[in-house]
C-alpha positions in Angstrom: -5.1 -34.4 11.0 -2.9 -31.2 11.2 -4.1 -28.0 9.5 -1.3 -28.5 7.0 -3.0 -31.7 5.7 -6.5 -30.4 6.0 -8.5 -30.9 2.8 -9.2 -27.7 1.0 -12.4 -27.6 -0.9 -11.7 -25.6 -4.1 -15.2 -26.1 -5.6 -16.5 -23.1 -7.3 -20.3 -22.8 -6.8 -22.1 -23.2 -10.1 -23.8 -19.8 -10.5 -24.4 -19.4 -6.9 -24.6 -15.7 -7.5 -24.9 -12.8 -5.2 -28.7 -12.6 -5.6 -29.2 -16.1 -4.4 -26.9 -15.6 -1.4 -28.7 -12.4 -0.5 -32.1 -14.1 -0.6 -31.4 -17.0 1.8 -29.9 -17.5 5.3 -30.0 -13.7 5.8 -29.0 -14.2 9.5 -25.8 -16.0 8.4 -23.0 -13.4 8.4 -20.1 -15.7 7.8 -19.5 -18.1 4.9 -17.0 -20.9 4.1 -14.8 -20.8 1.0 -17.0 -23.3 -0.8 -20.1 -21.2 -0.2 -18.7 -18.1 -1.9 -19.7 -16.9 -5.3 -16.8 -17.2 -7.8 -16.0 -13.5 -7.8 -15.3 -13.6 -4.1 -12.9 -16.6 -4.3 -9.3 -15.4 -4.2 -7.2 -17.3 -1.6 -8.3 -20.9 -1.0 -5.8 -21.2 1.9 -8.3 -18.9 3.8 -11.0 -21.5 4.3 -13.6 -19.8 6.4 -14.8 -16.5 8.0 -15.8 -14.8 4.8 -18.5 -12.1 4.8 -21.6 -12.9 2.8 -22.4 -10.6 -0.1 -24.5 -7.7 1.2 -25.6 -5.7 -1.8 -25.6 -2.6 0.5 -22.9 -0.1 1.4 -24.4 0.4 4.8 -24.3 -3.3 5.6 -20.7 -3.4 4.4 -19.8 -0.7 6.8 -21.5 -2.6 9.6 -19.1 -5.5 9.0 -16.1 -3.5 10.3 -17.5 -4.1 13.9 -17.3 -7.9 14.0 -14.5 -10.4 13.3 -14.0 -11.9 9.8 -11.1 -12.4 7.5 -11.1 -8.8 6.2 -11.3 -7.2 9.7 -7.5 -6.7 10.1 -7.1 -5.6 6.5 -9.8 -2.9 7.0 -8.6 -1.6 10.3 -4.9 -1.7 9.7 -5.1 0.8 6.9 -8.0 2.7 8.3 -6.0 3.5 11.5 -3.0 4.2 9.2 -5.1 6.6 7.3 -6.2 8.5 10.4 -2.5 8.6 11.6 -1.4 10.3 8.4 -4.3 12.7 8.5 -3.0 13.6 12.0 0.6 13.9 10.8 -0.4 16.2 8.0 -2.4 18.5 10.4 0.5 18.4 12.9 3.0 19.5 10.2 0.8 22.5 9.3 0.1 23.3 12.9 3.8 23.0 14.0 5.2 24.9 11.0 8.8 23.5 11.4 11.5 25.7 10.0 8.9 28.3 9.1 11.5 30.9 8.4 13.2 28.9 5.7 10.5 26.5 4.3 9.4 27.3 0.8 6.3 26.3 -1.2 8.3 23.5 -2.7 8.9 21.9 0.7 5.2 22.0 1.4 4.3 20.7 -2.1 6.7 17.7 -2.0 5.8 16.9 1.6 2.1 16.9 0.9 2.4 15.0 -2.3 3.8 12.2 -0.1 1.1 12.6 2.5 -1.6 12.6 -0.3 -0.1 9.4 -1.8 -0.2 7.7 1.6 -3.8 8.8 2.3 -4.9 7.7 -1.2 -3.4 4.3 -0.7 -4.5 3.7 2.8 -8.0 5.1 2.2 -8.7 3.2 -1.0 -7.3 0.0 0.5 -9.5 0.2 3.6 -12.5 1.1 1.5 -11.8 -1.8 -0.9 -11.6 -4.4 1.8 -14.7 -2.9 3.4 -16.8 -2.9 0.3 -15.4 -6.1 -1.4 -18.4 -8.0 -0.1 -21.0 -5.6 -1.6 -21.4 -7.1 -5.1 -19.1 -8.1 -8.1 -19.2 -4.7 -9.9 -18.7 -2.7 -6.7 -15.9 -4.9 -5.6 -14.2 -4.6 -9.0 -14.5 -0.8 -8.9 -12.9 -0.6 -5.5 -10.3 -3.1 -6.5 -9.2 -0.7 -9.3 -9.1 2.1 -6.7 -6.9 -0.1 -4.5 -4.4 -0.6 -7.3 -4.5 3.0 -8.3 -3.8 3.9 -4.6 -0.8 1.6 -4.5 0.7 3.3 -7.6 -0.1 6.8 -6.2 1.7 5.9 -3.0 4.8 4.6 -4.7 5.1 7.6 -7.0 4.2 10.1 -4.3 6.9 8.6 -2.0 9.5 9.4 -4.6 8.8 13.2 -4.6 10.3 14.3 -1.3 13.2 11.9 -1.6 14.2 13.2 -5.1 13.6 16.8 -4.0 15.9 16.6 -1.0 18.2 14.0 -2.5 19.1 16.3 -5.3 18.5 19.6 -3.5 21.5 21.2 -5.3 20.7 19.7 -8.7 17.4 20.9 -10.0 17.9 19.3 -13.5 18.3 15.9 -11.9 15.2 16.5 -9.8 13.1 17.2 -12.9 14.5 14.2 -14.9 13.8 11.7 -12.1 10.4 13.1 -11.1 9.2 13.0 -14.8 10.6 9.5 -15.2 8.9 8.1 -12.1 5.6 9.8 -12.9 5.6 8.3 -16.4 6.5 4.8 -15.0 3.7 5.2 -12.5 1.2 6.0 -15.2 2.3 3.0 -17.3 2.1 0.7 -14.2 -1.4 1.9 -13.4 -2.5 1.4 -17.0 -1.4 -2.2 -17.0 -2.6 -3.3 -13.5 -6.0 -1.7 -14.0 -6.7 -3.8 -17.1 -9.5 -6.2 -16.2 -7.7 -9.6 -16.7 -4.7 -8.4 -14.7 -7.0 -8.0 -11.6 -7.6 -11.8 -11.4 -5.8 -14.0 -8.8 -3.9 -15.7 -11.7 -2.0 -12.5 -12.2 -1.2 -11.9 -8.6 2.6 -12.3 -9.1 2.6 -10.2 -12.2 0.9 -7.3 -10.3 3.2 -7.7 -7.4 6.2 -7.7 -9.7 5.1 -4.5 -11.4 4.7 -2.7 -8.2 8.0 -4.0 -7.0 9.7 -2.9 -10.2 8.2 0.6 -9.9 9.4 0.8 -6.3 12.9 -0.6 -7.0 13.4 2.1 -9.6 14.3 4.1 -6.5 17.7 2.3 -6.4 18.7 4.4 -9.4 18.4 7.9 -7.9 19.7 6.5 -4.5 22.9 5.3 -6.1 23.2 8.5 -8.1 22.7 10.5 -4.9 25.4 8.5 -3.1 27.8 9.1 -6.0 27.1 12.9 -5.9 27.1 13.5 -2.2 29.0 10.5 -0.8 27.7 7.7 1.4 28.2 9.5 4.7 26.4 12.6 3.6 23.6 10.6 2.0 22.6 9.3 5.4 21.3 12.9 5.9 20.5 14.2 2.4 18.1 11.4 1.5 17.9 9.7 4.9 19.5 6.7 3.3 19.0 4.4 6.3 15.3 5.2 6.5 14.9 4.5 2.8 16.6 1.1 3.2 14.3 0.1 6.0 11.3 1.3 4.1 12.3 -0.6 1.0 12.9 -3.7 3.0 9.5 -3.5 4.6 7.8 -3.0 1.2 9.6 -5.8 -0.5 9.3 -8.2 2.3 5.6 -7.6 2.7 5.0 -7.9 -1.1 6.9 -11.2 -1.3 5.0 -12.6 1.7 1.7 -11.5 0.1 2.7 -13.0 -3.3 3.8 -16.3 -1.7 0.7 -16.4 0.6 2.8 -17.2 3.6 2.0 -18.5 6.2 -1.5 -19.6 5.3 -0.3 -21.9 2.5 1.7 -23.9 5.2 -1.4 -24.3 7.4 -4.7 -23.7 5.6 -7.5 -22.6 7.9 -5.2 -21.6 10.7 -4.9 -17.9 9.7 -8.5 -17.3 8.6 -8.9 -14.2 10.9 -5.4 -13.3 12.1 -1.9 -13.5 10.7 -2.6 -14.1 7.0 -0.2 -12.9 4.3 -2.4 -10.0 3.2 -2.6 -8.7 6.8 1.2 -9.0 7.2 1.6 -7.0 3.9 -0.8 -4.3 5.3 1.3 -4.0 8.5 4.5 -3.8 6.5 3.0 -1.0 4.4 2.2 1.1 7.5 5.7 0.4 9.0 7.3 1.5 5.7 5.2 4.7 5.6 6.0 5.7 9.1 9.7 5.0 8.4 9.5 7.1 5.2 7.8 9.9 7.0 10.5 10.0 9.6 13.1 10.0 6.8 11.5 12.9 5.0 11.5 14.9 8.2 15.1 14.0 8.8 16.1 15.2 5.3 14.0 18.3 5.7 15.8 19.1 9.0 19.2 18.6 7.4 18.6 21.0 4.5 17.0 23.6 6.7 19.6 23.6 9.5 22.7 24.4 7.5 22.8 21.5 5.0 22.0 24.0 2.1 25.5 25.3 2.5 26.9 22.2 0.7 25.2 23.4 -2.5 28.1 25.9 -2.8 30.4 23.0 -3.5 28.5 22.3 -6.8 28.3 25.9 -8.1 
């Protein structure tokens, strides 16, 4: 029988709660889907290699050093977090365009870096502590969603700042709008019933809608500065690659591809959530390079074009 036709046991253990699992088979680190308490059951296409509930933060941290189905999720965003810590330090140390940089450049750059660190950090911590207990997992799950929203909103800040460098009124309008949309998105996705697997597509759609709002200022920027110039003013090509990576990763995550095609095959490596994590890191790196490109443009003569709009 091929993995695609393998029987998937969707049985939800009747009150096999965290306490009972903690009190027996203490040497057993890995559980099957049908051995999990209901609060840990999310993706039935991942059939095995689940961590047992630990009830301990220290024991959760120990799990990052052996293979299980959250191993890649933890490390992909933990390494991404460390990378962006390094990029932030490198920016301060290097002091590019120090003669012309203003506080606004620093603020908008580090709003993006802070958004990236919040998302990557909360994501890694959620996947690490999701085997602690139901209330702890729920708390970190909320942090994870808040981190995603923070990243999306934070990513807009430098793009809008440099994209409308000559039009401060447009900057303010778009920044206020995306901030309000971010707060509204967070308020909805943080509601308890929206955190369940049944609302996976709704959460994904809301995050996508918030991100796709970026099409509006992008088209506006192209209208104002022209397509050719927008390749520099807002690093348009980088923004397109970033958007494609985010959207592609989100759709793969929402559809649970490829594990839905071959249940049990992607228990440790290659599952949709892991692909989504990698897509997020790729998008962030692409966005960082785009921000630096736009910054370079405006601080190496690009500001002269503002005279055309005075």
